[in-house]
LUMPAKOL-662805 format. One line per field, with one value per residue (C-alpha): residue number from 0; residue in three letters; x, y negated, z negated. Coordinates in nm, 3 decimals. Each point is the difference from the previous one (the first is absolute). Layout:
# residues N
resi	c(NUM|...)
resn	c(ALA|...)
X	c(X|...)
Y	c(Y|...)
Z	c(Z|...)
***
This chain:
# residues 100
resi	c(0|1|2|3|4|5|6|7|8|9|10|11|12|13|14|15|16|17|18|19|20|21|22|23|24|25|26|27|28|29|30|31|32|33|34|35|36|37|38|39|40|41|42|43|44|45|46|47|48|49|50|51|52|53|54|55|56|57|58|59|60|61|62|63|64|65|66|67|68|69|70|71|72|73|74|75|76|77|78|79|80|81|82|83|84|85|86|87|88|89|90|91|92|93|94|95|96|97|98|99)
resn	c(MET|SER|ALA|ALA|LEU|LEU|ASP|ALA|ASN|GLU|GLY|ALA|ALA|PHE|LEU|GLY|ILE|SER|VAL|ARG|LYS|PHE|TYR|GLN|LEU|ARG|ALA|GLN|GLY|LEU|LEU|PRO|SER|PRO|VAL|ARG|LEU|GLY|GLU|ARG|THR|VAL|ARG|TYR|ARG|ARG|SER|ASP|LEU|VAL|THR|PHE|VAL|GLU|ARG|LEU|GLN|VAL|ALA|ASP|THR|ILE|PRO|GLU|PRO|GLU|GLN|LEU|ALA|ALA|GLY|ARG|MET|LYS|ARG|LEU|SER|ALA|GLU|HIS|THR|SER|ASP|ALA|ASN|ARG|ARG|GLU|ARG|GLU|ALA|ALA|GLU|ARG|GLY|ALA|LYS|VAL|PRO|ALA)
X	c(-10.325|0.358|0.164|0.224|-0.175|-0.374|-0.324|-0.250|-0.230|0.269|0.170|-0.308|-0.099|0.346|-0.038|-0.380|-0.169|-0.197|0.052|-0.197|0.231|0.296|-0.027|-0.131|0.350|0.193|-0.226|0.145|0.330|0.031|0.049|0.408|0.040|-0.105|0.243|-0.130|-0.018|-0.130|-0.236|-0.276|0.149|0.144|0.103|0.068|0.360|-0.150|0.287|-0.075|-0.322|0.134|0.201|-0.292|-0.170|0.295|-0.026|-0.287|-0.073|-0.219|-0.158|-0.063|-0.333|-0.224|-0.248|-0.390|-0.172|-0.235|-0.268|0.064|0.023|-0.308|-0.241|0.168|-0.092|-0.353|-0.028|0.127|-0.256|-0.276|0.106|-0.041|-0.315|-0.153|0.142|-0.130|-0.365|-0.002|0.050|-0.234|-0.275|0.113|0.010|-0.420|-0.013|0.079|-0.198|-0.301|-0.002|-0.129|-0.166|-0.337)
Y	c(3.209|-0.092|0.333|-0.089|0.210|-0.131|0.204|-0.137|-0.115|-0.167|-0.131|-0.200|-0.074|-0.149|-0.189|-0.094|0.161|0.269|0.297|-0.013|-0.348|0.157|0.302|-0.261|-0.178|0.373|0.075|-0.348|0.025|-0.266|0.148|0.172|0.320|0.283|0.273|0.376|0.219|0.292|0.121|-0.194|-0.261|-0.340|-0.282|-0.358|-0.145|-0.315|-0.151|-0.009|-0.103|-0.282|-0.094|-0.008|-0.213|-0.307|0.069|-0.186|-0.272|-0.230|-0.259|-0.365|-0.013|0.239|-0.038|0.017|0.262|-0.137|0.252|-0.138|-0.346|-0.005|0.110|-0.193|-0.337|0.205|0.029|-0.328|-0.190|0.187|-0.099|-0.326|0.050|0.150|-0.336|-0.251|0.173|0.029|-0.391|-0.088|0.242|-0.194|-0.348|0.112|0.121|-0.331|-0.149|0.137|-0.056|-0.340|-0.084|-0.094)
Z	c(-1.409|-0.047|0.230|0.307|0.212|0.041|0.189|0.220|-0.272|-0.224|0.276|0.093|-0.426|-0.023|0.367|-0.124|0.258|0.099|0.108|0.262|0.149|-0.165|0.280|0.240|-0.013|-0.034|0.342|0.159|-0.098|-0.313|-0.248|-0.088|0.146|-0.277|-0.155|0.146|-0.369|0.234|0.287|-0.125|-0.277|0.072|-0.308|0.066|-0.147|-0.234|0.125|0.324|-0.094|-0.196|0.286|0.245|-0.258|0.030|0.358|0.001|0.146|-0.210|0.210|-0.141|0.053|0.181|0.213|-0.114|0.272|0.279|-0.154|-0.427|0.133|0.180|-0.265|-0.192|0.130|0.057|-0.351|-0.078|0.236|-0.116|-0.376|0.142|0.178|-0.319|-0.214|0.289|-0.058|-0.341|-0.067|0.308|-0.258|-0.276|0.139|0.075|-0.315|-0.198|0.307|-0.062|-0.431|0.111|-0.410|-0.036)
***
């Protein structure tokens, strides 16, 4: 993939995204303009894609989506509850084992 012009598959691989996402970004007008080589043939300049990546802003911290945060909290709560239940069972078992 050392060519100066990349097709959509190569461009997606270069950016590390799926081809579907590549076309979505293209439809949203977020990708650099392609070079038309024919009526149905377009290519993307590697240098334009490099510039595109360099201009992306990198957030210091990316906030966790609400749905993921809610799922994480639910999972942690369930783990805490199961740990508490396990401790109660173990304590009951120890208490039930009274030497004869």
